[in-house]
N, C-alpha and C positions, 0 to 999 in steps of 0.2 A: 594796533601797533603798540609796542612796548616803548616806554620812555626810559630815561637814564636809570631811575631807581629800580625799574623792573629788570633792566639789562644787568645791573649789578648783582642781582640774585642768581643769574645763570652764567655770567662771564667773570673770570678772575680779574679782569682789567678795572682800573680806576683812573680818574682824570689825572694827568692829561692823556693817558694811553687808552682810555675808553673813547673810541673814535666814531661812535654812531650816535645820532640824535634820536632816531626811531628805528625799530626793527620788528619784524614779525614773519609770519608764514602766510603766503597768499593761497588762493583757492586751488592752485595746482600743486601745492606742496613745496614750492620754492621758498628759500629764505629771501627776505626783502630787507635791505638796510638803506637808511637815508642819512646823509650827512650834508649839512649846510655850511659851506666854507665862508667863514666870517671875515677872514683877512688878518686877524690878530693871533692866529695859532702859532705855537712854538716852532712848528716845522716850516713855517713860511718865513721866519726871521732869517734872512741871508740866503733864501732859495727862491728867487734870485732878486737882489735889490733892484727896484724899479720895474720888475717884471715877475711878481710872485707866482709860482707854480707849485701845486701840491706834489711833493716827491713821489716817485713811483713806488718806493718801498712802503710809504704811508698808505697809498691806494691799495696795495696788496694786503696790508694789515686790516684795512676797513673791509675788504672783501672777505677775509678770513673770519673776522668778527661777525659778519653777516651769516656766514655758513655755520658758525658756532651756535647760532640761535636754533638751527635745525638739530643740533646735538644735545640740546638742553636736557632731555630726559635720559639719554644714554650717558651723559657726562657728569651726572650728579656724583659729587665726591671725587671727581677726577679733573685733571687739568688737560685741556687740549693743547698740544705742542705741535707747531709747524714741523713737518718732516720733509716736505718737498714743495718746490714751486716749479712748474713746467709750462712751456709754451705761453709764457706771459708776453703780452703785446700791449704796448701803450699806443693808442691810436690818436688821441687828442688831449691837449693839456686841460687840467682842471685848475681854475683860478678863483680868487676871492669873488663872492657873489653867486657862485655856482651852487646848485643843489645836485649832489651825486646820488643816483639811485643804483643800488647793487642788487643783482638777481643771482642767487647761487643755488646749486642743487648737489646732492650727494649722488655720486655715480657708482660707488662700490664700497662695501664694508668687509674688512677682513680683520677682526679685532686682534690687537688694539688699534689697527689702522683704519682710517676713514678717508676715502678718496672723493674729491669734489671738483666742480668747475664753477666758474662765475664770470660775470660781466658787470661793468659799471658804465652808467650812462649819465650824460648831462643833456637835458632837453632832447631825449631820444637819440642823441649822438653818442656812439660807442667811444668810450675813452680808455677802457682797460678790459682785458680778458685774460683768462688763464686757468690752468689746472693746478691743483694743490692737494696735499694730503696732511693728515694730522695723526698723532698717536694720542690716545686717551690714556693718561698715566695717573 
């Protein structure tokens, strides 16, 4: 698994928008991303007072960053830009103290576009799923 300094070599994101603690590719070729929700993140401030929940848009970004790990060789010298989100479903809230594990795979490539799907789990419980695409520019 790659740590922050390794991820910074392949992703254009930096703190506070680098939203993965660890990432890599599993034995089946899927992208795997891990994020440990500490509770002091900028995106939890005010979302929601007394009942903090990771915003759905942040979960989508975490899922996309996980998928970008799979693009690391194709994307050298290019920036992956989100071009679509489709069939996104939020199944269970993600809260402070949770560890979210994302599993993503590329479903199709038609350069410069890459199509993918992913899911995010907390303790084997599905929290988010969706399909998305990127343009490598």
